[in-house]
N, C-alpha and C positions, 0 to 999 in steps of 0.2 A: 581521326577516327575516333568518336566516344568511347570510351571504356565501358563497359557494362557494371553495373550498380551489384555490390555483393552484400545481399539481406542475410541475416543471422535472424534464424526464426526459432523461438523456444515455447514449445509446445506440451502444456501440461493435459495428458491425456486422460485422467482423472478428475478435472476440475468441474466444478457446476454438476448438471443433472448428466442422465446418460445422454449420448449422442446419439442421435439419430439419423446422421449424414456422415459422409466423407470430408472431415474439414480439413483432414493435411492434403487430400488429395484435391480440392477445392483450391488451397493454398498453392501447390506446387504449379496446378494448371495457373494462375493467375499470376504468377512469377515467369512462368515460361512466355506468356503473353507478353506482358512486359519485357522479354528478353534480358531477364536479371539471372546471375548464380547465385547460390545460396549456401549457406550452413546450417543442417538442419540438428536442433540440440531437444530432446526430448526428455522431460525430467523423470525424476525414479519417485515414489513413494518413501522417502524417507524425511529426518528432520530437517536435513541443510543439504543443499545442491551441491556437488562437485563439477566445478566450471572451469577444472584446470584444463581440459581438454582443448578450451576457446583462448587461453591465454597467449598473449603474444598475435592472434590474427587481426586481420582489418576487415572492417567491415563498414560499409555506407549508410545502412541502416539497421535499426533493430526491431523485431515483430514479435510481442508476447501474447501468447495465446493462454490464458489461465485467467486467475481471481486475482483479490488482492494480495493474498499469501506470494503467490508467485510472482506478480511484479514486484512486488517487496524484495524478491531476492535478486531478481534481476537487475535492480537499480544498485543494491550494493556489490554486484559485479560490476556494474559498468563504473560506478565511481571509487571502488576502491583500483580496480584497474586503470582508469582515469581513460575509458573508452567515452569517445566524444560524440559518437555517431547518435541521430534522433532517434528515440523511441517512439512505437505505436504500441499504443494496447486494444488489442480486440478481447474485450471484456467476456471472460466465461466461466463465471464464478457465482456462490451462492449469495454472495452481497454486492460487490462491484461498485463499492464507495467511490472509487477513483475514477470509476468512468462517469459517474452522475455526478461527480464533483467539475469535470471537466467538460461535460457536455458531450461525452463518447459514446455513441448508441450501443445498444446491445449487438449481439455478431448476428446477424439475420440473412444478412448479402455478403457470403465470405469475399467473393472475388471482386467485388465493389471496395469491400473495408480495405481489401489489400492492395488494389487498385490505387486507393485514397492515401492508403499511406507512403505511398511514393513522389504523391505531387504535393500534398499537405503542407502548410506552413507550419512550423513548429513553434508553439509556444513555450516561453521560458519559466520553468517552476521551481520552487525553492524546494529546498530537503531539511532533513534537520539529521543531527549524529546525535546517537545515544551511548552516554557511558565511553564515548571514543573509539565505538566499535562497530555499532549497527548503525544503518542510513536507513529512514524511513521517507516515506511521502505525502500519509494521508494524517497518523495520530500516533501517538504513546501514551496509555492511559495505564492506571494502577487502580483497583478498585473492584466496583462492579463490573464494570465492562469486561477485565482479565476474567473475571468469577464465570459471566457469561460464554468467552470464548472456551473457556475450561470444559462447561458443563455440556455445551451443544457440538455434540459428537459430528465425525464426518457421516456416517450414514444419514442422519437426520438431515443434514445440509443438503446431500447427494437428494435427498428422495423431497424436499420441501423447500430447499434455497432459504432465501430472507425469510421467509416464515416460519423456518427454525428457531431462529433468533427470537421473534415476537412470540412465539410459545413458551420459549422458555423463560423469556423475561416476563410474563404474566403468570408462571409460576412460583418465580423466585423473588420478584423484586422488592416484595413487602417484608419480607424475611432475611436481607443483607444487611448485617451491620455496620456500621460505621466506623472508622480507623483513625487513630490521631497522624497529624502530618505536619512534618515543617516543610515550608516551601520558599524557596528564594526565588523571585520575578526580578532579572537582572539585581539591584540592592534592596528591594522592597521584600521586607521577612513577613511571612505567615505563620501562624500557628493552628490549625484548623482540624475539626473533628468531621471528615468526609467519607460519603460513599463512594465518592467517583472525584479523581484527579486525570482530567484529560487534558493533554497538550495538544494541538491540533494546528496542522498546516493546512489540510485541504478536507471539506466537506461540503454536501450538498445542500448548502443555506444561502441567503442573500449576500453580496460582495461585501458588504459594508460591515459585516460579521468577519466574514472569514476570506482573505485573499491569496492567492495563490503563490504571488512572486513580490508582497511589499516588503521583504526581509524579517518578517516580526511572526512568531508564534503567539498562538492565542492558548488561554489556559482558563480553562471551564472546569469549575468547583461544585460539586451537589453536596452540600451541608448535611448534616445530621438531621435537620427541620426541613430537610429539602427546598433549602434556599439555593440561589445562584450566585456564584460569585464570578466574575470575569476579569483577566486581565489580559495584558499584551507584554511582550517582552523578547530580548534575543537570546538569553541565557537562562534556562529555567533548571533549579534544582529542586527534587523531591525525597524527601528522608523519610522512611519508615522506621518503627522502633526494630523490626526483625525484617530480616530477609521474606520476601513474596512475590508471586509472580506479577508480571505486568503483561498490557498487547502492544503490539507493535506491527500495525499494518494489519491488524487479524493474528499475529501470530505468537504464543506464550514465550517468554523469558522470564527470569528471575533475577532480581538483585535486591539489596536493601535500599541502594539510593539510585534516582536516576539522575544524570545529569545530560542536560538535551540543552543543544547549541544549533542553531538556525544555519544553514549553507547557503547564502542567496545565490539565486538563479543555477542551480546546480543542475537540472536536466533539461534538455531539449524534449519536448514532448509533440507529438503531433495528433492534432484534433480533427 
């Protein structure tokens, strides 16, 4: 007799705009119809989630309902704990860059999305590791993008979604000053004055620019004169004069130096 699938559901109750339907109830109903068992984990409004209650448990699938920040924390938990179960993302955030990049539709039909998650073919996706501590899937950047994340508060994001970032960018982009950086892309050394240095693994752009599983990271540099430099590599180091903020998949951290390395084929994502 075939055993039942056991699914881990990680649900962010405050991600995105206000909920007008019972998403948890619809997810549970879909899992019941597919005769699955599940472990339900609801995130808390704190800087870092405590996933310790999940340590040592076995899961056949992992479903995360939330935005890019929630997904990033789940990916960190999966990779640090060496959980190999495929991941399915039900986008429910303000930007949903991961969903747009991988062609995952917005969460409109919950039951259909959950049932698809249990039967879809997984796609192998690279990850990256920052300062040998934090994993990411989308991008890590310092400069203007981190400033934009810092200035766009949660109430604004919950009310306006992605438009909150657009509005804040229109108000601030012309006034942001460039910073000096020392950058190493594999063995290539660069000295730049830049408004933005972004190391990208996933973006909703044509695949000839960014591929999610090519074993390479893409470096985009916006210089003080608004020129754009592009590089690719496996190991990237970005040094600033002082400790400053950087954003990792939409969440803010602080460090003077960023050491970023690609982790090929790290995650299986159901699309």
